[in-house]
LOTI-978530 format. One line per 5 residues: number of its first residue (from 0); their letters; for each residue z, y, x of C-alpha. Coordinates in steps of 0.25 Angstrom, whole numbers, padded with zeros to 4 digits. Layout:
NUM = A = Z,Y,X ~ ...
END
This chain:
0 = XXXXX = 0389,0349,0496 ~ 0378,0359,0496 ~ 0379,0374,0496 ~ 0369,0382,0486 ~ 0363,0394,0489
5 = XXXXX = 0365,0407,0479 ~ 0354,0412,0472 ~ 0355,0424,0464 ~ 0341,0422,0455 ~ 0344,0434,0446
10 = XXXXX = 0356,0443,0440 ~ 0355,0446,0425 ~ 0353,0460,0426 ~ 0363,0463,0413 ~ 0376,0456,0412
15 = XXXXX = 0376,0454,0396 ~ 0390,0451,0389 ~ 0390,0447,0375 ~ 0399,0449,0363 ~ 0399,0445,0348
20 = XXXXX = 0396,0431,0342 ~ 0380,0436,0338 ~ 0370,0427,0345 ~ 0356,0435,0352 ~ 0348,0429,0339
25 = XXXXX = 0336,0428,0350 ~ 0342,0420,0359 ~ 0333,0408,0362 ~ 0340,0395,0360 ~ 0332,0388,0369
30 = XXXXX = 0338,0395,0381 ~ 0348,0385,0382 ~ 0342,0371,0387 ~ 0356,0364,0394 ~ 0370,0362,0394
35 = XXXXX = 0371,0361,0409 ~ 0382,0357,0418 ~ 0397,0361,0414 ~ 0406,0368,0425 ~ 0420,0367,0428
40 = XXXXX = 0429,0374,0439 ~ 0436,0364,0447 ~ 0446,0363,0458 ~ 0440,0354,0467 ~ 0426,0349,0466
45 = XXXXX = 0429,0336,0473 ~ 0440,0332,0464 ~ 0433,0336,0451 ~ 0421,0329,0457 ~ 0427,0316,0460
50 = XXXXX = 0433,0317,0446 ~ 0419,0319,0438 ~ 0415,0308,0448 ~ 0424,0295,0448 ~ 0431,0297,0433
55 = XXXXX = 0420,0303,0426 ~ 0407,0297,0432 ~ 0401,0312,0435 ~ 0390,0312,0447 ~ 0390,0322,0457
60 = XXXXX = 0377,0331,0457 ~ 0379,0343,0465 ~ 0389,0349,0475 ~ 0386,0363,0478 ~ 0394,0375,0483
65 = XXXXX = 0391,0390,0479 ~ 0395,0405,0483 ~ 0391,0418,0483 ~ 0390,0431,0474 ~ 0379,0425,0464
70 = XXXXX = 0390,0414,0461 ~ 0401,0423,0462 ~ 0392,0431,0452 ~ 0390,0421,0443 ~ 0404,0413,0442
75 = XXXXX = 0411,0427,0443 ~ 0420,0422,0455 ~ 0421,0430,0467 ~ 0420,0422,0482 ~ 0418,0409,0476
80 = XXXXX = 0413,0397,0483 ~ 0411,0385,0472 ~ 0407,0370,0474 ~ 0400,0365,0462 ~ 0399,0350,0460
85 = XXXXX = 0389,0345,0449 ~ 0393,0333,0442 ~ 0384,0324,0430 ~ 0388,0313,0421 ~ 0375,0309,0413
90 = XXXXX = 0367,0320,0412 ~ 0379,0332,0411 ~ 0385,0338,0424 ~ 0397,0347,0426 ~ 0398,0357,0438
95 = XXXXX = 0411,0356,0445 ~ 0414,0369,0452 ~ 0424,0371,0462 ~ 0426,0386,0467 ~ 0433,0384,0480
100 = XXXXX = 0434,0398,0480 ~ 0440,0406,0473 ~ 0449,0396,0466 ~ 0452,0397,0451 ~ 0463,0394,0444
105 = XXXXX = 0466,0380,0436 ~ 0466,0376,0423 ~ 0478,0381,0414 ~ 0487,0372,0414 ~ 0490,0375,0398
110 = XXXXX = 0475,0374,0396 ~ 0472,0367,0381 ~ 0460,0362,0374 ~ 0459,0372,0364 ~ 0462,0383,0376
115 = XXXXX = 0446,0391,0376 ~ 0444,0389,0388 ~ 0442,0373,0387 ~ 0430,0366,0392 ~ 0427,0352,0395
120 = XXXXX = 0415,0341,0396 ~ 0414,0331,0384 ~ 0410,0317,0395 ~ 0406,0304,0385 ~ 0409,0292,0389
125 = XXXXX = 0403,0278,0385 ~ 0417,0270,0383 ~ 0430,0280,0379 ~ 0440,0270,0383 ~ 0434,0268,0398
130 = XXXXX = 0433,0282,0403 ~ 0446,0284,0398 ~ 0451,0273,0406 ~ 0443,0280,0418 ~ 0450,0293,0414
135 = XXXXX = 0464,0286,0415 ~ 0462,0279,0429 ~ 0458,0293,0434 ~ 0471,0299,0429 ~ 0465,0311,0421
140 = XXXXX = 0475,0320,0414 ~ 0472,0319,0399 ~ 0471,0328,0388 ~ 0469,0320,0376 ~ 0478,0308,0376
145 = XXXXX = 0469,0298,0377 ~ 0455,0295,0371 ~ 0453,0300,0355 ~ 0443,0295,0347 ~ 0440,0307,0336
150 = XXXXX = 0441,0302,0321 ~ 0430,0298,0312 ~ 0434,0307,0302 ~ 0427,0317,0312 ~ 0411,0314,0310
155 = XXXXX = 0406,0321,0321 ~ 0418,0316,0331 ~ 0423,0302,0324 ~ 0422,0292,0335 ~ 0422,0300,0347
160 = XXXXX = 0432,0297,0357 ~ 0436,0309,0366 ~ 0447,0311,0376 ~ 0450,0324,0385 ~ 0456,0323,0399
165 = XXXXX = 0456,0333,0412 ~ 0449,0333,0424 ~ 0455,0336,0439 ~ 0455,0352,0436 ~ 0460,0350,0421
170 = XXXXX = 0448,0351,0414 ~ 0447,0344,0402 ~ 0438,0334,0400 ~ 0431,0324,0389 ~ 0426,0311,0389
175 = XXXXX = 0421,0307,0374 ~ 0413,0294,0370 ~ 0404,0295,0357 ~ 0404,0283,0345 ~ 0392,0278,0341
180 = XXXXX = 0384,0287,0334 ~ 0390,0300,0341 ~ 0385,0307,0351 ~ 0372,0307,0359 ~ 0366,0294,0364
185 = XXXXX = 0368,0295,0378 ~ 0383,0296,0376 ~ 0383,0280,0371 ~ 0379,0275,0387 ~ 0386,0262,0391
190 = XXXXX = 0383,0264,0406 ~ 0390,0274,0411 ~ 0406,0278,0407 ~ 0404,0293,0407 ~ 0391,0297,0403
195 = XXXXX = 0390,0312,0402 ~ 0395,0326,0397 ~ 0393,0329,0381 ~ 0398,0341,0380 ~ 0408,0351,0385
200 = XXXXX = 0417,0357,0375 ~ 0424,0370,0375 ~ 0434,0377,0367 ~ 0430,0388,0359 ~ 0436,0398,0350
205 = XXXXX = 0428,0402,0339 ~ 0415,0391,0337 ~ 0406,0401,0331 ~ 0409,0412,0343 ~ 0405,0399,0353
210 = XXXXX = 0393,0396,0345 ~ 0387,0410,0345 ~ 0388,0407,0360 ~ 0384,0394,0362 ~ 0374,0393,0348
215 = XXXXX = 0367,0406,0347 ~ 0367,0412,0360 ~ 0365,0401,0369 ~ 0357,0393,0359 ~ 0365,0378,0360
220 = XXXXX = 0364,0369,0347 ~ 0375,0365,0339 ~ 0376,0350,0341 ~ 0388,0347,0332 ~ 0401,0350,0327
225 = XXXXX = 0414,0344,0322 ~ 0430,0346,0317 ~ 0439,0340,0325 ~ 0453,0339,0324 ~ 0465,0327,0321
230 = XXXXX = 0474,0319,0330 ~ 0462,0313,0339 ~ 0456,0328,0340 ~ 0470,0333,0346 ~ 0473,0323,0356
235 = XXXXX = 0458,0324,0361 ~ 0461,0339,0365 ~ 0476,0337,0365 ~ 0476,0349,0357 ~ 0487,0347,0344
240 = XXXXX = 0480,0350,0331 ~ 0467,0352,0335 ~ 0455,0355,0326 ~ 0442,0359,0334 ~ 0427,0362,0329
245 = XXXXX = 0419,0357,0340 ~ 0404,0362,0340 ~ 0396,0354,0349 ~ 0382,0363,0353 ~ 0370,0358,0365
250 = XXXXX = 0359,0363,0372 ~ 0347,0357,0373 ~ 0353,0348,0385 ~ 0366,0345,0391 ~ 0381,0343,0387
255 = XXXXX = 0386,0350,0374 ~ 0396,0362,0373 ~ 0406,0359,0362 ~ 0413,0370,0356 ~ 0427,0367,0353
260 = XXXXX = 0433,0377,0343 ~ 0449,0372,0340 ~ 0452,0377,0326 ~ 0466,0373,0328 ~ 0474,0377,0337
265 = XXXXX = 0469,0390,0339 ~ 0478,0392,0352 ~ 0467,0391,0361 ~ 0467,0402,0372 ~ 0454,0408,0377
270 = XXXXX = 0450,0406,0392 ~ 0457,0419,0402 ~ 0450,0430,0403 ~ 0449,0427,0417 ~ 0445,0413,0419
275 = XXXXX = 0434,0413,0431 ~ 0425,0402,0435 ~ 0433,0399,0446 ~ 0446,0395,0437 ~ 0447,0379,0433
280 = XXXXX = 0445,0381,0419 ~ 0431,0388,0420 ~ 0420,0378,0415 ~ 0405,0382,0413 ~ 0394,0375,0406
285 = XXXXX = 0379,0378,0410 ~ 0368,0382,0399 ~ 0355,0381,0405 ~ 0344,0389,0399 ~ 0328,0392,0400
290 = XXXXX = 0333,0406,0400 ~ 0344,0414,0403 ~ 0340,0427,0400 ~ 0339,0424,0387 ~ 0352,0418,0388
295 = XXXXX = 0358,0429,0392 ~ 0352,0437,0381 ~ 0355,0427,0370 ~ 0370,0429,0375 ~ 0370,0441,0374
300 = XXXXX = 0374,0445,0360 ~ 0381,0431,0359 ~ 0394,0425,0361 ~ 0392,0422,0376 ~ 0393,0432,0387
305 = XXXXX = 0386,0432,0398 ~ 0394,0430,0411 ~ 0388,0435,0428 ~ 0372,0433,0425 ~ 0372,0428,0442
310 = XXXXX = 0360,0418,0445 ~ 0363,0408,0455 ~ 0358,0394,0462 ~ 0367,0383,0454 ~ 0372,0369,0459
315 = XXXXX = 0360,0359,0460 ~ 0358,0346,0449 ~ 0354,0334,0455 ~ 0341,0333,0453 ~ 0337,0325,0438
320 = XXXXX = 0349,0330,0434 ~ 0347,0337,0418 ~ 0355,0349,0427 ~ 0344,0350,0438 ~ 0339,0362,0432
325 = XXXXX = 0352,0370,0437 ~ 0348,0366,0452 ~ 0341,0379,0454 ~ 0348,0389,0445 ~ 0340,0401,0440
330 = XXXXX = 0349,0409,0432 ~ 0362,0408,0430 ~ 0375,0415,0421 ~ 0388,0415,0416 ~ 0390,0415,0400
335 = XXXXX = 0404,0413,0393 ~ 0408,0409,0379 ~ 0416,0416,0368 ~ 0427,0407,0374 ~ 0424,0410,0390
340 = XXXXX = 0417,0395,0393 ~ 0407,0398,0403 ~ 0393,0395,0402 ~ 0384,0394,0414 ~ 0369,0399,0408
345 = XXXXX = 0359,0393,0418 ~ 0343,0395,0419 ~ 0336,0387,0429 ~ 0329,0392,0440 ~ 0316,0390,0435
350 = XXXXX = 0316,0398,0422 ~ 0324,0409,0429 ~ 0315,0411,0440 ~ 0303,0414,0430 ~ 0310,0425,0426
355 = XXXXX = 0317,0431,0433 ~ 0312,0445,0432 ~ 0320,0445,0419 ~ 0331,0445,0423 ~ 0331,0453,0437
360 = X = 0340,0464,0438
END
């Protein structure tokens, strides 16, 4: 395992906040180039890496340990020592983040799919029956009682089969298979059982408010919408009476971001105000940009808020990986959406160094 030398390249001169739902009309929609790695806090990187590799077919890409003031400022956790294991499945990656110090809190035992801190990744499988048998053999904790086939009356979701379950730290995951005619062509391969990550899904309190962040400020494109309800949806999410409005957004590359608004029941709880990055409930989704300064300006008047604009060296990606541009992070900061889901905004080193005079204090 390598140690990474922390490099503070620059800090933004002013920490900017955001309020209201309006978007900056001048926001460059091309600023977001991709959705990158999706990170989750874990209690044991070794245990989680083994689970994702042995059960779900992920490959280990890198394993680094970081510490120091820059990372503490970026993540808002003092005196930290953090291990980051990057795992890849197909073209997509996740980061398993183990805080060796200080340890955070476990996921609340009473967490529900409609709570606003909910986030998962949807892993596409080529054969749902074989995938479910693999998960059963591994003894995973069920959220759904079994794979559910969404009904044909729903034109956008009909024929999709899906199953919710939990990883060793109780993070909810989904396996999903597309019927012919739905989903990207690469999700219909049969050369592997687990193919890649189609999207990460987050629960939101109000779709319009979230679109002001993800579409209007960040520049993601709405790729589809669906209203889902019925016994299959209730069993899938383990939420009686579930009625969801689902909006999928996409960047030019990388997995999608799916907004899940529960129209019923409406008892989803907000994320605790004292949640920190070392708590196991914490996820963060990387958003790659060609110009972090422009993106901060776009967020200033939007529904997202910026946090801790600190720049650090990032975990290395395997050469040739679609996310190899993250190997030397030039500029990075955290942002939050209206429901406190965390985004890690990353500008690669080449562009950041070329414009360093624009953000120097």
